[in-house]
matplotlib code that plots the C-alpha trace (Angstrom):
import matplotlib.pyplot as plt

x = [67.0, 67.7, 71.3, 71.8, 70.2, 72.4, 75.5, 74.7, 74.2, 77.4, 79.3, 78.0, 78.9, 82.3, 82.9, 81.7, 83.9, 86.9, 86.2, 85.9, 89.1, 90.9, 89.5, 90.5, 94.0, 94.3, 93.0, 95.3, 98.3, 97.3, 96.9, 100.2, 101.8, 100.3, 101.4, 104.9, 105.0, 103.8, 106.7, 109.2, 107.8, 108.2, 111.8, 112.3, 110.9, 113.2, 116.2, 115.5, 115.0, 118.4, 119.9, 117.8, 118.9, 122.5, 121.7, 118.2, 118.9, 119.4, 116.1, 117.5, 120.2, 118.3, 114.6, 114.3, 116.1, 115.6, 114.8, 116.6, 116.6, 115.9, 116.0, 114.8, 111.8, 111.4, 112.3, 111.4, 111.7, 111.3, 110.3, 110.7, 108.5, 110.2, 108.6, 107.0, 106.4, 103.1, 103.7, 106.3, 108.6, 106.6, 108.1, 106.3, 107.7, 106.5, 107.3, 107.1, 107.0, 106.0, 102.7, 102.0, 102.6, 102.0, 102.7, 102.8, 103.2, 104.9, 105.2, 108.5, 109.8, 112.2, 110.7, 109.7, 109.5, 105.7, 105.7, 105.4, 102.9, 105.7, 109.4, 111.7, 115.3, 116.1, 114.7, 110.9, 108.6, 104.9, 102.8, 100.1, 97.2, 98.7, 96.5, 98.5, 97.5, 100.4, 104.1, 106.4, 110.1, 112.8, 116.6, 117.2, 115.5, 111.7, 109.6, 105.9, 103.4, 100.4, 98.7, 100.2, 98.3, 101.3, 104.9, 107.8, 111.2, 113.9, 117.4, 118.2, 116.2, 112.5, 110.8, 107.3, 104.0, 104.5, 102.7, 100.3, 102.6, 105.8, 109.0, 112.6, 115.7, 119.1, 117.8, 119.5, 118.8, 116.9, 119.1, 117.6, 120.6, 119.7, 116.4, 118.2, 119.9, 116.6, 115.1, 117.9, 118.2, 114.6, 112.0, 113.3, 114.2, 110.8, 109.0, 111.1, 110.4, 106.6, 106.4, 105.5, 108.6, 108.2, 111.2, 111.3, 108.2, 109.8, 106.9, 105.6, 105.5, 102.9, 99.3, 98.5, 94.9, 94.3, 90.9, 90.6, 92.9, 93.7, 96.2, 95.8, 99.0, 99.0, 101.7, 101.0, 101.6, 99.8, 97.5, 99.6, 98.9, 95.2, 94.5, 92.8, 95.4, 96.2, 97.4, 98.4, 97.4, 100.3, 98.8, 96.1, 97.2, 96.3, 98.3, 101.0, 101.6, 104.7, 102.5, 105.3, 105.2, 108.4, 108.6, 111.7, 109.7, 107.3, 104.0, 100.5, 98.4, 94.8, 92.2, 91.4, 93.2, 91.9, 95.2, 98.5, 100.4, 103.5, 104.2, 107.8, 109.1, 112.8, 114.5, 118.2, 119.7, 117.8, 114.7, 111.4, 108.2, 104.8, 101.8, 98.5, 95.8, 92.7, 91.6, 93.8, 92.1, 91.4, 88.4, 86.9, 87.4, 87.4, 90.3, 93.8, 95.3, 97.7, 99.6, 102.8, 103.9, 107.7, 109.3, 113.0, 112.4, 108.9, 105.3, 103.1, 99.4, 98.8, 96.4, 95.4, 93.4, 93.0, 89.8, 88.2, 87.9, 90.7, 91.4, 94.6, 95.1, 98.7, 102.2, 103.9, 107.6, 109.7, 113.3, 115.3, 112.6, 109.2, 105.6, 103.5, 100.8, 102.0, 100.2, 99.3, 98.4, 94.6, 93.8, 92.3, 90.7, 88.6, 90.3, 92.9, 92.8, 95.8, 95.5, 98.7, 102.2, 104.5, 108.3, 110.4, 114.0, 113.5, 110.9, 109.2, 106.6, 103.1, 99.6, 98.5, 99.7, 98.1, 98.5, 101.0, 99.0, 95.4, 96.0, 93.5, 94.3, 95.5, 96.3, 96.2, 94.0, 92.3, 92.0, 94.6, 94.2, 96.9, 96.0, 98.2, 96.7, 97.1, 96.9, 100.4, 101.6, 100.6, 100.5, 103.2, 103.0, 104.8, 108.6, 108.3, 111.8, 112.9, 114.9, 117.5, 119.7, 117.2, 115.7, 113.2, 109.5, 107.2, 103.9, 101.8, 102.2, 99.4, 98.7, 98.5, 96.3, 97.9, 101.2, 104.1, 105.7]
y = [211.9, 215.2, 215.1, 211.5, 212.2, 215.3, 213.5, 210.6, 213.1, 214.9, 211.6, 210.5, 213.9, 213.8, 210.3, 211.1, 214.2, 212.2, 209.5, 212.1, 213.7, 210.4, 209.5, 212.8, 212.5, 209.0, 210.1, 213.1, 210.8, 208.4, 211.4, 212.9, 209.4, 209.0, 212.5, 211.9, 208.5, 210.2, 212.6, 209.8, 207.8, 210.9, 211.2, 207.6, 208.5, 211.5, 209.5, 206.8, 209.5, 210.9, 207.5, 207.3, 210.7, 209.5, 206.1, 205.4, 201.7, 201.8, 200.0, 196.9, 196.3, 197.8, 196.8, 196.9, 199.5, 197.7, 199.5, 202.8, 204.5, 208.2, 208.9, 207.1, 205.0, 206.6, 204.5, 204.0, 201.2, 201.6, 198.9, 199.5, 197.8, 197.8, 199.6, 197.8, 198.9, 200.5, 201.4, 203.6, 202.7, 202.6, 203.3, 202.2, 203.8, 202.7, 205.1, 204.3, 206.9, 205.8, 204.0, 205.4, 203.6, 205.0, 203.9, 206.1, 205.2, 207.3, 206.7, 207.9, 208.2, 210.1, 212.8, 211.6, 213.6, 213.3, 215.7, 218.7, 219.9, 221.0, 220.0, 221.1, 220.0, 223.4, 226.9, 227.1, 229.8, 229.8, 231.7, 234.2, 231.7, 229.1, 228.3, 226.1, 224.6, 223.0, 223.4, 224.4, 223.6, 224.1, 223.4, 226.7, 230.1, 230.3, 233.1, 233.1, 235.2, 233.1, 232.1, 229.8, 228.6, 227.1, 227.6, 228.0, 226.6, 227.8, 226.5, 229.9, 233.1, 233.8, 236.5, 237.4, 237.2, 236.0, 232.8, 232.9, 230.8, 232.7, 231.5, 230.5, 231.0, 229.3, 226.0, 222.5, 220.9, 217.6, 215.0, 213.9, 211.7, 209.6, 208.7, 206.6, 204.7, 204.2, 202.8, 200.4, 199.2, 199.3, 199.6, 197.2, 194.3, 194.8, 194.4, 191.4, 189.7, 190.4, 189.2, 192.7, 193.5, 193.9, 194.0, 196.0, 195.3, 195.1, 197.3, 200.8, 200.3, 199.0, 200.1, 199.8, 200.0, 199.9, 198.7, 198.6, 196.0, 194.6, 195.8, 194.9, 195.1, 195.0, 195.5, 198.3, 197.7, 200.8, 203.7, 206.0, 208.9, 208.6, 207.0, 204.0, 201.5, 198.2, 195.9, 192.3, 191.0, 190.5, 189.8, 190.7, 190.5, 191.7, 194.6, 192.8, 193.5, 195.5, 197.7, 198.1, 197.7, 198.3, 198.7, 198.8, 200.7, 203.6, 203.2, 204.5, 204.7, 205.2, 203.9, 203.8, 202.2, 200.6, 199.5, 201.5, 201.2, 202.7, 202.4, 203.0, 203.5, 203.4, 202.3, 202.8, 205.8, 208.6, 207.0, 206.1, 208.1, 207.7, 208.9, 209.7, 208.9, 209.2, 209.9, 208.3, 208.4, 206.3, 204.0, 205.7, 209.2, 207.7, 205.4, 205.9, 204.2, 206.4, 206.0, 207.1, 207.4, 207.5, 208.2, 208.3, 211.0, 212.6, 212.4, 213.5, 214.1, 213.6, 216.6, 216.0, 212.9, 213.1, 213.8, 217.3, 217.4, 215.3, 214.4, 212.9, 212.0, 210.7, 211.6, 212.3, 212.2, 212.9, 212.4, 214.0, 215.7, 217.5, 217.0, 218.5, 218.1, 217.3, 220.2, 220.6, 224.1, 224.6, 221.6, 222.9, 221.0, 222.4, 221.5, 219.4, 218.9, 217.4, 216.4, 214.9, 216.1, 216.9, 216.3, 217.1, 217.4, 220.2, 222.9, 224.6, 221.9, 223.2, 222.0, 224.8, 227.9, 231.3, 234.0, 236.5, 239.4, 238.5, 236.1, 233.6, 229.9, 228.6, 225.0, 222.5, 222.8, 226.2, 225.7, 224.1, 223.3, 221.9, 220.7, 218.7, 215.5, 215.4, 211.6, 211.6, 213.2, 210.1, 207.4, 208.0, 205.6, 202.2, 202.5, 206.1, 207.8, 209.3, 212.4, 210.6, 213.5, 215.3, 215.1, 212.5, 213.3, 212.1, 211.6, 210.6, 210.7, 209.1, 207.6, 203.8, 202.1, 198.7, 198.4, 197.4, 195.2]
z = [128.4, 126.6, 127.8, 126.6, 123.2, 122.8, 123.8, 121.4, 118.5, 119.3, 119.5, 116.1, 114.6, 116.1, 115.0, 111.5, 111.3, 112.4, 109.9, 107.1, 108.1, 108.2, 104.8, 103.3, 104.8, 103.3, 99.9, 99.9, 100.7, 97.9, 95.5, 96.5, 96.1, 92.6, 91.5, 92.8, 91.1, 87.8, 88.0, 88.7, 85.7, 83.5, 84.7, 83.5, 80.0, 79.8, 80.9, 78.2, 75.6, 76.4, 75.5, 72.3, 71.1, 71.2, 69.6, 68.2, 68.3, 72.1, 72.6, 70.9, 73.5, 76.4, 76.1, 79.8, 81.9, 85.2, 88.4, 88.8, 92.2, 92.1, 95.9, 99.0, 98.0, 94.6, 91.6, 87.9, 85.3, 81.6, 79.1, 75.3, 72.8, 69.4, 66.4, 63.5, 60.0, 61.1, 64.8, 66.5, 69.3, 72.5, 76.0, 79.2, 82.3, 85.8, 88.7, 92.4, 95.1, 98.6, 98.3, 94.8, 91.6, 88.1, 84.6, 81.6, 77.9, 75.2, 71.5, 70.1, 66.6, 64.5, 62.3, 58.8, 55.6, 56.0, 58.9, 56.5, 54.0, 51.7, 52.1, 49.4, 48.9, 47.3, 47.1, 47.3, 45.8, 46.5, 44.0, 44.9, 44.4, 46.8, 49.7, 52.1, 55.5, 57.3, 58.0, 55.1, 55.0, 52.5, 52.5, 50.7, 50.5, 50.8, 49.1, 49.8, 47.9, 48.8, 52.1, 54.6, 57.7, 59.5, 60.3, 57.8, 58.4, 55.9, 55.5, 54.0, 54.2, 54.2, 52.1, 51.2, 53.1, 56.7, 57.6, 60.5, 62.8, 61.9, 60.4, 61.3, 59.0, 58.6, 60.0, 59.5, 56.1, 55.7, 53.9, 50.7, 49.9, 52.9, 51.3, 48.6, 51.3, 53.2, 50.0, 49.5, 53.1, 54.3, 51.5, 48.9, 51.4, 53.1, 49.8, 48.8, 52.1, 51.7, 48.1, 46.9, 45.0, 41.2, 38.8, 35.5, 33.5, 30.1, 28.9, 29.8, 33.5, 35.9, 36.6, 40.3, 41.5, 45.2, 46.3, 50.1, 51.4, 47.9, 45.3, 41.6, 39.5, 35.7, 33.1, 30.7, 27.0, 25.6, 26.0, 28.2, 25.8, 26.2, 29.5, 27.9, 28.9, 27.3, 30.1, 30.9, 34.4, 36.8, 40.2, 42.7, 46.3, 49.8, 51.3, 53.3, 57.0, 56.1, 53.9, 51.3, 47.5, 45.5, 41.7, 39.5, 36.9, 36.3, 38.2, 37.3, 40.5, 41.6, 44.0, 47.7, 50.6, 53.8, 55.2, 55.6, 52.3, 50.7, 47.0, 45.7, 42.2, 41.8, 38.6, 38.8, 40.5, 38.7, 37.2, 38.7, 38.2, 39.7, 37.7, 39.6, 37.1, 39.3, 42.9, 45.5, 49.0, 52.1, 51.9, 55.0, 56.3, 59.8, 59.1, 60.6, 57.5, 55.6, 52.4, 50.9, 47.2, 46.9, 43.5, 42.9, 40.2, 39.8, 40.8, 37.9, 37.2, 33.5, 33.2, 29.6, 30.4, 34.2, 36.2, 36.1, 39.9, 41.5, 45.1, 46.5, 50.1, 50.6, 51.5, 48.1, 47.6, 44.5, 45.8, 43.0, 40.9, 41.0, 41.9, 39.1, 36.5, 33.0, 31.3, 27.7, 26.5, 26.3, 28.5, 31.8, 34.7, 37.5, 40.8, 42.5, 46.2, 47.9, 51.6, 52.9, 52.3, 49.4, 49.5, 46.4, 45.6, 43.1, 43.5, 40.5, 39.7, 39.3, 38.8, 36.5, 34.6, 34.2, 31.6, 33.0, 31.6, 32.4, 35.3, 33.7, 33.7, 30.4, 31.3, 34.1, 37.3, 37.8, 41.6, 43.8, 47.5, 49.8, 53.3, 55.7, 56.8, 60.6, 60.6, 59.1, 62.4, 64.4, 61.7, 59.0, 56.1, 56.4, 56.2, 55.1, 55.0, 58.3, 58.9, 60.9, 61.8, 63.8, 67.3, 68.4, 68.4, 71.2, 69.5, 72.5, 76.3, 78.2, 81.6, 81.3, 83.8, 83.1, 84.9, 82.6, 85.3]

ax = plt.figure().add_subplot(projection="3d")
ax.plot(x, y, z, "-o")
ax.set_aspect("equal")
plt.show()
């Protein structure tokens, strides 16, 4: 009886051990197959990116690559989902290796002008009181006397205090002239199609108040010197799916946005100013909605009647001009905080001045804070101008549990 019992126990133990070993071998084989399939799928993404780098419209004529054999039983297939006004180009690549099948998804886009805290079309000088968080880029020389928490990219040379992430010099320039073409080809037609295009007002411009998902547009007939506007109602409309509003006139903006929205001011080839007359922020701090304000000329904060403590959260662009506070001597405000990005054709604009002898503020905002909004890195504003002559940017790369094919 003892021998039979011992034999039975040993048999059960041996059988269990063999079962565990067989399971481990099978699980290992599955894992190896999945890892190999993941690498094959990644190879498919890289092969498709190579084509996109040569022609970013490649996805239009090749939305599906078909199966491509790598070697033996290894193959991949890439499906491209076209970008929209609010979502980037998305690539789904399925890799097969033996018994393993994996799908990965990658969102791909060209860099936009909203990828930088500061992007100057000319030389750029940052004063000693500047406190900047984010990347800084300039087409010319950059001199920094302030504090930069980020990297600096100079088209010319860099001088001054080194940023905490270093700097590079003599880099390619971002084309500001291409922005005008983008406005004409993309932004204006997009607004016309959405019913959010507004011709010259015949008055002093438009007041635009964004309230969540709604935009209220009035024509201004007076009060721009005091901030107490006289207006005539034009329309109240929901932010369209394209997210674009285009004005052939000066625009005065404030409010909060719950949907992605870009507001453009372009009147002729050299005019088109945007005035920020109050806070301009997302409705919720948890929202992924971003906003862009794109002016052909300048973006201006009228400091003599603006808020004492002002907050702006948006990608700001002044294609040919400056971003600054219109300052009157003796008028001072406490603070302006800009979270987003600033792109300007000409540097030199400022939000406050100080006495060169005492260092005390004499006009404008006494405190100025600039912080890059990381949401712009993943969710640039609708139809925001791209830097078309540079490399592609892979925003996300994730395993997708849902096969694309």
